[in-house]
MARGU-288301 format. One record per atom (N, C-alpha, C, O): residue number from 1; atom name; x, y, z. Coordinates in steps of 0.02 Angstrom, whole numbers, plus 50000, padded with zeros to 5 digits. Example, Ala and Ser with C-alpha at 12.3 -4.5 7.8 and 13.67 -1.06 7.14 Angstrom:
% MARGU-288301
{rec 1 N {50660 49716 50390}} {rec 1 CA {50615 49775 50390}} {rec 1 C {50660 49835 50390}} {rec 1 O {50712 49834 50423}} {rec 2 N {50642 49888 50354}} {rec 2 CA {50684 49947 50357}} {rec 2 C {50645 50002 50394}} {rec 2 O {50670 50057 50402}} 
***
This chain:
% MARGU-288301
{rec 1 N {54852 54149 52529}} {rec 1 CA {54903 54142 52580}} {rec 1 C {54916 54208 52617}} {rec 1 O {54922 54208 52678}} {rec 2 N {54919 54266 52582}} {rec 2 CA {54930 54329 52618}} {rec 2 C {54873 54344 52667}} {rec 2 O {54885 54373 52720}} {rec 3 N {54811 54323 52649}} {rec 3 CA {54755 54334 52694}} {rec 3 C {54765 54297 52760}} {rec 3 O {54752 54325 52813}} {rec 4 N {54790 54236 52757}} {rec 4 CA {54802 54197 52817}} {rec 4 C {54856 54230 52860}} {rec 4 O {54849 54233 52921}} {rec 5 N {54908 54255 52829}} {rec 5 CA {54962 54289 52866}} {rec 5 C {54935 54352 52900}} {rec 5 O {54953 54365 52958}} {rec 6 N {54894 54391 52866}} {rec 6 CA {54864 54451 52895}} {rec 6 C {54818 54432 52953}} {rec 6 O {54818 54465 53005}} {rec 7 N {54779 54379 52944}} {rec 7 CA {54734 54356 52997}} {rec 7 C {54773 54335 53059}} {rec 7 O {54755 54353 53115}} {rec 8 N {54826 54298 53050}} {rec 8 CA {54867 54277 53107}} {rec 8 C {54899 54337 53141}} {rec 8 O {54900 54341 53202}} {rec 9 N {54924 54384 53102}} {rec 9 CA {54954 54444 53130}} {rec 9 C {54902 54484 53171}} {rec 9 O {54918 54509 53224}} {rec 10 N {54841 54489 53146}} {rec 10 CA {54788 54524 53182}} {rec 10 C {54771 54490 53247}} {rec 10 O {54763 54522 53299}} {rec 11 N {54766 54424 53245}} {rec 11 CA {54751 54386 53307}} {rec 11 C {54806 54395 53359}} {rec 11 O {54792 54402 53418}} {rec 12 N {54868 54393 53337}} {rec 12 CA {54923 54403 53383}} {rec 12 C {54922 54473 53412}} {rec 12 O {54933 54482 53472}} {rec 13 N {54908 54522 53371}} {rec 13 CA {54905 54591 53394}} {rec 13 C {54849 54600 53445}} {rec 13 O {54859 54633 53496}} {rec 14 N {54790 54572 53431}} {rec 14 CA {54734 54576 53478}} {rec 14 C {54753 54543 53544}} {rec 14 O {54736 54569 53597}} {rec 15 N {54788 54487 53541}} {rec 15 CA {54810 54453 53602}} {rec 15 C {54855 54497 53644}} {rec 15 O {54849 54498 53705}} {rec 16 N {54900 54533 53612}} {rec 16 CA {54945 54577 53649}} {rec 16 C {54908 54637 53677}} {rec 16 O {54922 54659 53733}} {rec 17 N {54861 54664 53640}} {rec 17 CA {54823 54722 53662}} {rec 17 C {54779 54705 53722}} {rec 17 O {54774 54744 53769}} {rec 18 N {54748 54646 53722}} {rec 18 CA {54702 54627 53775}} {rec 18 C {54736 54597 53835}} {rec 18 O {54704 54585 53886}} {rec 19 N {54800 54585 53831}} {rec 19 CA {54835 54556 53888}} {rec 19 C {54843 54608 53943}} {rec 19 O {54870 54662 53931}} {rec 20 N {54818 54591 54003}} {rec 20 CA {54825 54636 54060}} {rec 20 C {54897 54634 54084}} {rec 20 O {54927 54580 54088}} {rec 21 N {54926 54691 54101}} {rec 21 CA {54994 54690 54127}} {rec 21 C {54995 54652 54193}} {rec 21 O {54948 54656 54233}} {rec 22 N {55048 54616 54204}} {rec 22 CA {55055 54577 54266}} {rec 22 C {55058 54624 54326}} {rec 22 O {55091 54676 54324}} {rec 23 N {55022 54605 54379}} {rec 23 CA {55024 54645 54440}} {rec 23 C {55093 54637 54471}} {rec 23 O {55122 54583 54472}} {rec 24 N {55117 54692 54497}} {rec 24 CA {55181 54690 54531}} {rec 24 C {55172 54657 54598}} {rec 24 O {55127 54675 54636}} {rec 25 N {55214 54609 54613}} {rec 25 CA {55209 54572 54676}} {rec 25 C {55275 54579 54714}} {rec 25 O {55328 54589 54686}} {rec 26 N {55269 54572 54779}} {rec 26 CA {55327 54576 54822}} {rec 26 C {55317 54524 54878}} {rec 26 O {55311 54541 54937}} {rec 27 N {55316 54461 54858}} {rec 27 CA {55302 54407 54905}} {rec 27 C {55366 54382 54936}} {rec 27 O {55412 54359 54901}} {rec 28 N {55370 54386 55002}} {rec 28 CA {55430 54363 55037}} {rec 28 C {55415 54304 55083}} {rec 28 O {55461 54270 55105}} {rec 29 N {55352 54290 55096}} {rec 29 CA {55333 54234 55139}} {rec 29 C {55291 54184 55100}} {rec 29 O {55303 54124 55103}} {rec 30 N {55242 54208 55064}} {rec 30 CA {55198 54165 55025}} {rec 30 C {55233 54140 54962}} {rec 30 O {55280 54172 54938}} {rec 31 N {55211 54084 54935}} {rec 31 CA {55243 54057 54875}} {rec 31 C {55237 54104 54816}} {rec 31 O {55185 54135 54805}} {rec 32 N {55290 54109 54777}} {rec 32 CA {55290 54154 54720}} {rec 32 C {55239 54135 54667}} {rec 32 O {55215 54178 54630}} {rec 33 N {55221 54071 54664}} {rec 33 CA {55174 54049 54612}} {rec 33 C {55102 54047 54637}} {rec 33 O {55059 54016 54606}} {rec 34 N {55088 54080 54693}} {rec 34 CA {55019 54081 54719}} {rec 34 C {54973 54115 54669}} {rec 34 O {54992 54165 54638}} {rec 35 N {54914 54087 54660}} {rec 35 CA {54866 54116 54613}} {rec 35 C {54837 54180 54643}} {rec 35 O {54838 54190 54704}} {rec 36 N {54811 54223 54600}} {rec 36 CA {54779 54284 54623}} {rec 36 C {54720 54267 54669}} {rec 36 O {54710 54300 54720}} {rec 37 N {54683 54215 54652}} {rec 37 CA {54625 54196 54692}} {rec 37 C {54646 54173 54761}} {rec 37 O {54615 54192 54811}} {rec 38 N {54698 54132 54765}} {rec 38 CA {54721 54106 54830}} {rec 38 C {54750 54163 54871}} {rec 38 O {54739 54166 54932}} {rec 39 N {54788 54208 54839}} {rec 39 CA {54816 54265 54874}} {rec 39 C {54760 54309 54902}} {rec 39 O {54763 54330 54960}} {rec 40 N {54711 54324 54862}} {rec 40 CA {54654 54365 54885}} {rec 40 C {54618 54331 54943}} {rec 40 O {54598 54364 54991}} {rec 41 N {54609 54265 54938}} {rec 41 CA {54575 54228 54991}} {rec 41 C {54615 54231 55057}} {rec 41 O {54586 54242 55110}} {rec 42 N {54680 54221 55053}} {rec 42 CA {54721 54226 55113}} {rec 42 C {54719 54296 55144}} {rec 42 O {54712 54304 55204}} {rec 43 N {54725 54346 55101}} {rec 43 CA {54724 54415 55126}} {rec 43 C {54657 54431 55159}} {rec 43 O {54654 54467 55208}} {rec 44 N {54603 54404 55132}} {rec 44 CA {54537 54414 55162}} {rec 44 C {54534 54382 55232}} {rec 44 O {54504 54411 55277}} {rec 45 N {54564 54323 55240}} {rec 45 CA {54564 54293 55306}} {rec 45 C {54605 54334 55355}} {rec 45 O {54589 54338 55414}} {rec 46 N {54660 54365 55331}} {rec 46 CA {54700 54409 55374}} {rec 46 C {54658 54469 55394}} {rec 46 O {54658 54489 55453}} {rec 47 N {54623 54499 55346}} {rec 47 CA {54581 54557 55361}} {rec 47 C {54530 54540 55415}} {rec 47 O {54521 54578 55463}} {rec 48 N {54496 54484 55407}} {rec 48 CA {54445 54464 55456}} {rec 48 C {54476 54447 55523}} {rec 48 O {54449 54467 55575}} {rec 49 N {54531 54411 55523}} {rec 49 CA {54563 54392 55586}} {rec 49 C {54587 54451 55627}} {rec 49 O {54589 54449 55688}} {rec 50 N {54606 54505 55592}} {rec 50 CA {54632 54564 55625}} {rec 50 C {54580 54620 55630}} {rec 50 O {54591 54670 55666}} {rec 51 N {54524 54612 55596}} {rec 51 CA {54474 54665 55596}} {rec 51 C {54498 54729 55562}} {rec 51 O {54485 54784 55586}} {rec 52 N {54535 54721 55507}} {rec 52 CA {54564 54779 55471}} {rec 52 C {54546 54776 55398}} {rec 52 O {54515 54727 55374}} {rec 53 N {54564 54828 55362}} {rec 53 CA {54559 54828 55289}} {rec 53 C {54629 54828 55260}} {rec 53 O {54678 54833 55297}} {rec 54 N {54634 54821 55195}} {rec 54 CA {54699 54813 55161}} {rec 54 C {54748 54869 55177}} {rec 54 O {54809 54857 55180}} {rec 55 N {54723 54930 55187}} {rec 55 CA {54768 54986 55198}} {rec 55 C {54801 54985 55268}} {rec 55 O {54841 55028 55284}} {rec 56 N {54784 54936 55308}} {rec 56 CA {54818 54927 55372}} {rec 56 C {54891 54909 55360}} {rec 56 O {54935 54934 55396}} {rec 57 N {54904 54866 55312}} {rec 57 CA {54973 54844 55297}} {rec 57 C {55000 54874 55232}} {rec 57 O {55060 54885 55225}} {rec 58 N {54955 54887 55184}} {rec 58 CA {54977 54910 55118}} {rec 58 C {54974 54986 55112}} {rec 58 O {54929 55018 55138}} {rec 59 N {55023 55013 55077}} {rec 59 CA {55031 55085 55070}} {rec 59 C {54979 55115 55022}} {rec 59 O {54969 55091 54967}} {rec 60 N {54947 55168 55046}} {rec 60 CA {54901 55206 55004}} {rec 60 C {54939 55257 54962}} {rec 60 O {54986 55289 54987}} {rec 61 N {54919 55264 54899}} {rec 61 CA {54948 55314 54855}} {rec 61 C {54892 55350 54819}} {rec 61 O {54838 55323 54808}} {rec 62 N {54906 55412 54800}} {rec 62 CA {54858 55450 54761}} {rec 62 C {54884 55456 54690}} {rec 62 O {54938 55484 54679}} {rec 63 N {54846 55430 54643}} {rec 63 CA {54864 55433 54572}} {rec 63 C {54805 55463 54534}} {rec 63 O {54749 55438 54537}} {rec 64 N {54819 55517 54499}} {rec 64 CA {54767 55551 54459}} {rec 64 C {54706 55569 54502}} {rec 64 O {54649 55565 54479}} {rec 65 N {54718 55587 54564}} {rec 65 CA {54665 55608 54609}} {rec 65 C {54628 55550 54642}} {rec 65 O {54584 55561 54684}} {rec 66 N {54646 55488 54625}} {rec 66 CA {54614 55429 54655}} {rec 66 C {54662 55396 54705}} {rec 66 O {54722 55392 54693}} {rec 67 N {54635 55374 54760}} {rec 67 CA {54674 55338 54810}} {rec 67 C {54676 55264 54791}} {rec 67 O {54625 55232 54781}} {rec 68 N {54737 55238 54785}} {rec 68 CA {54746 55167 54769}} {rec 68 C {54794 55137 54820}} {rec 68 O {54825 55173 54860}} {rec 69 N {54800 55072 54818}} {rec 69 CA {54847 55037 54862}} {rec 69 C {54905 55011 54820}} {rec 69 O {54896 54984 54766}} {rec 70 N {54965 55021 54846}} {rec 70 CA {55024 54992 54814}} {rec 70 C {55041 54929 54853}} {rec 70 O {55076 54932 54904}} {rec 71 N {55017 54872 54829}} {rec 71 CA {55026 54810 54865}} {rec 71 C {55099 54787 54867}} {rec 71 O {55118 54751 54913}} {rec 72 N {55140 54808 54819}} {rec 72 CA {55209 54786 54817}} {rec 72 C {55255 54827 54863}} {rec 72 O {55309 54805 54880}} {rec 73 N {55233 54886 54882}} {rec 73 CA {55275 54930 54922}} {rec 73 C {55287 54903 54993}} {rec 73 O {55243 54872 55023}} {rec 74 N {55347 54915 55018}} {rec 74 CA {55364 54897 55087}} {rec 74 C {55368 54959 55132}} {rec 74 O {55397 54956 55186}} {rec 75 N {55339 55015 55110}} {rec 75 CA {55344 55078 55147}} {rec 75 C {55308 55076 55214}} {rec 75 O {55327 55112 55260}} {rec 76 N {55255 55036 55220}} {rec 76 CA {55218 55032 55283}} {rec 76 C {55251 54980 55328}} {rec 76 O {55252 54921 55311}} {rec 77 N {55278 55001 55385}} {rec 77 CA {55312 54953 55430}} {rec 77 C {55267 54898 55457}} {rec 77 O {55292 54846 55478}} {rec 78 N {55203 54909 55457}} {rec 78 CA {55156 54858 55481}} {rec 78 C {55159 54797 55436}} {rec 78 O {55146 54741 55458}} {rec 79 N {55175 54807 55372}} {rec 79 CA {55179 54752 55325}} {rec 79 C {55232 54701 55346}} {rec 79 O {55221 54641 55343}} {rec 80 N {55289 54725 55368}} {rec 80 CA {55342 54679 55390}} {rec 80 C {55322 54643 55454}} {rec 80 O {55339 54585 55463}} {rec 81 N {55286 54677 55498}} {rec 81 CA {55260 54644 55557}} {rec 81 C {55211 54589 55538}} {rec 81 O {55210 54536 55568}} {rec 82 N {55170 54602 55487}} {rec 82 CA {55124 54552 55462}} {rec 82 C {55161 54492 55435}} {rec 82 O {55141 54435 55446}} {rec 83 N {55216 54504 55400}} {rec 83 CA {55256 54448 55375}} {rec 83 C {55285 54408 55433}} {rec 83 O {55288 54346 55429}} {rec 84 N {55306 54441 55485}} {rec 84 CA {55333 54407 55543}} {rec 84 C {55279 54362 55574}} {rec 84 O {55293 54305 55594}} {rec 85 N {55219 54388 55579}} {rec 85 CA {55164 54349 55607}} {rec 85 C {55145 54291 55561}} {rec 85 O {55126 54237 55585}} {rec 86 N {55149 54301 55496}} {rec 86 CA {55135 54247 55448}} {rec 86 C {55187 54191 55458}} {rec 86 O {55169 54132 55459}} {rec 87 N {55250 54210 55466}} {rec 87 CA {55302 54159 55477}} {rec 87 C {55289 54121 55542}} {rec 87 O {55300 54060 55546}} {rec 88 N {55265 54156 55594}} {rec 88 CA {55250 54125 55658}} {rec 88 C {55194 54073 55650}} {rec 88 O {55201 54016 55673}} {rec 89 N {55139 54092 55617}} {rec 89 CA {55084 54044 55610}} {rec 89 C {55104 53986 55564}} {rec 89 O {55083 53929 55576}} {rec 90 N {55143 54000 55513}} {rec 90 CA {55167 53946 55469}} {rec 90 C {55209 53897 55510}} {rec 90 O {55201 53836 55504}} {rec 91 N {55254 53923 55550}} {rec 91 CA {55298 53881 55592}} {rec 91 C {55257 53839 55640}} {rec 91 O {55269 53779 55648}} {rec 92 N {55208 53870 55673}} {rec 92 CA {55166 53833 55721}} {rec 92 C {55127 53777 55686}} {rec 92 O {55125 53720 55710}} {rec 93 N {55097 53794 55630}} {rec 93 CA {55057 53743 55594}} {rec 93 C {55101 53687 55568}} {rec 93 O {55083 53628 55571}} {rec 94 N {55159 53705 55543}} {rec 94 CA {55204 53655 55513}} {rec 94 C {55235 53609 55566}} {rec 94 O {55241 53549 55555}} {rec 95 N {55254 53637 55622}} {rec 95 CA {55293 53599 55671}} {rec 95 C {55252 53567 55727}} {rec 95 O {55276 53521 55760}} {rec 96 N {55191 53590 55739}} {rec 96 CA {55153 53565 55796}} {rec 96 C {55087 53532 55779}} {rec 96 O {55052 53508 55823}} {rec 97 N {55069 53531 55715}} {rec 97 CA {55007 53500 55695}} {rec 97 C {55021 53453 55636}} {rec 97 O {55074 53457 55605}} {rec 98 N {54974 53410 55622}} {rec 98 CA {54983 53363 55567}} {rec 98 C {54998 53402 55504}} {rec 98 O {54957 53442 55481}} {rec 99 N {55056 53390 55476}} {rec 99 CA {55080 53429 55418}} {rec 99 C {55084 53385 55357}} {rec 99 O {55122 53336 55356}} {rec 100 N {55045 53401 55307}} {rec 100 CA {55047 53366 55243}} {rec 100 C {55098 53400 55199}} {rec 100 O {55088 53457 55179}} {rec 101 N {55153 53366 55185}} {rec 101 CA {55208 53396 55147}} {rec 101 C {55188 53414 55075}} {rec 101 O {55226 53448 55041}} {rec 102 N {55130 53392 55052}} {rec 102 CA {55107 53410 54985}} {rec 102 C {55076 53479 54985}} {rec 102 O {55064 53508 54931}} {rec 103 N {55062 53506 55043}} {rec 103 CA {55030 53572 55049}} {rec 103 C {55083 53622 55073}} {rec 103 O {55119 53609 55121}} {rec 104 N {55086 53679 55040}} {rec 104 CA {55133 53731 55062}} {rec 104 C {55112 53753 55133}} {rec 104 O {55052 53763 55145}} {rec 105 N {55159 53760 55178}} {rec 105 CA {55142 53778 55248}} {rec 105 C {55102 53842 55255}} {rec 105 O {55065 53850 55304}} {rec 106 N {55107 53888 55207}} {rec 106 CA {55069 53950 55211}} {rec 106 C {54994 53938 55205}} {rec 106 O {54954 53980 55224}} {rec 107 N {54975 53880 55179}} {rec 107 CA {54904 53865 55169}} {rec 107 C {54874 53825 55228}} {rec 107 O {54815 53809 55226}} {rec 108 N {54914 53810 55278}} {rec 108 CA {54889 53774 55336}} {rec 108 C {54851 53822 55382}} {rec 108 O {54871 53880 55390}} {rec 109 N {54796 53799 55411}} {rec 109 CA {54753 53846 55446}} {rec 109 C {54733 53826 55517}} {rec 109 O {54688 53855 55545}} {rec 110 N {54766 53777 55545}} {rec 110 CA {54748 53757 55614}} {rec 110 C {54756 53818 55660}} {rec 110 O {54712 53834 55700}} {rec 111 N {54813 53852 55655}} {rec 111 CA {54826 53914 55690}} {rec 111 C {54822 53970 55638}} {rec 111 O {54853 53965 55585}} {rec 112 N {54783 54021 55652}} {rec 112 CA {54776 54077 55605}} {rec 112 C {54780 54143 55644}} {rec 112 O {54788 54142 55705}} {rec 113 N {54776 54198 55609}} {rec 113 CA {54776 54263 55641}} {rec 113 C {54720 54267 55694}} {rec 113 O {54730 54294 55748}} {rec 114 N {54663 54239 55676}} {rec 114 CA {54605 54243 55719}} {rec 114 C {54614 54205 55785}} {rec 114 O {54581 54220 55834}} {rec 115 N {54659 54156 55786}} {rec 115 CA {54671 54116 55846}} {rec 115 C {54687 54162 55905}} {rec 115 O {54662 54153 55960}} {rec 116 N {54729 54211 55893}} {rec 116 CA {54749 54258 55947}} {rec 116 C {54714 54325 55941}} {rec 116 O {54693 54354 55991}} {rec 117 N {54708 54351 55881}} {rec 117 CA {54682 54419 55871}} {rec 117 C {54607 54424 55880}} {rec 117 O {54582 54473 55907}} {rec 118 N {54571 54374 55859}} {rec 118 CA {54498 54373 55865}} {rec 118 C {54465 54438 55841}} {rec 118 O {54421 54466 55874}} {rec 119 N {54488 54460 55782}} {rec 119 CA {54458 54520 55752}} {rec 119 C {54485 54586 55779}} {rec 119 O {54457 54638 55764}} {rec 120 N {54538 54584 55818}} {rec 120 CA {54567 54644 55849}} {rec 120 C {54639 54652 55824}} {rec 120 O {54680 54607 55836}} {rec 121 N {54654 54708 55791}} {rec 121 CA {54721 54718 55765}} {rec 121 C {54774 54718 55820}} {rec 121 O {54831 54698 55808}} {rec 122 N {54756 54741 55879}} {rec 122 CA {54802 54744 55935}} {rec 122 C {54772 54706 55994}} {rec 122 O {54743 54737 56039}} {rec 123 N {54778 54639 55994}} {rec 123 CA {54746 54600 56047}} {rec 123 C {54778 54613 56115}} {rec 123 O {54836 54633 56120}} {rec 124 N {54740 54600 56167}} {rec 124 CA {54767 54607 56234}} {rec 124 C {54818 54552 56245}} {rec 124 O {54812 54498 56218}} {rec 125 N {54868 54567 56286}} {rec 125 CA {54920 54517 56298}} {rec 125 C {54899 54466 56349}} {rec 125 O {54937 54420 56365}} 
***
C-alpha cells in the first residue's frame, strides 16, 4: 500500500512539474475561452491583412538580452486601434451579413482586415 501512495504522489508531482504556466492574456474583444490555435490563426489573418508582424500591435520587451513580445501589455497604442477595427469588422459581419448565432461574431469573415487594407497597414482613404 505505501508503494501505491508513493507512486501516486510521484505522478502528481510530475504532472505539476510538466505543466506549462498559463499564458497571460488580455482579451477585450475576442472571447475569453478562445483556444490558442484559434487565437494564433486569427492573429495570422490580421498580420496578412495588414502586411505587418506581431510587433506592430504588441509591445517588444528585452528579457535576459532576448527580445520578446508582451502580448498582454496595452502599452502600444496601435493595439487599441486594432481592437477598434476588430469591433468594426465584427459589427459589419454580424449586422449586415448572414449571421449564424451559434458562431461567435469574432469568427465571421465576410468582412476582414484585408477587405480594406489589402496588405497595407495604412491604406489610402
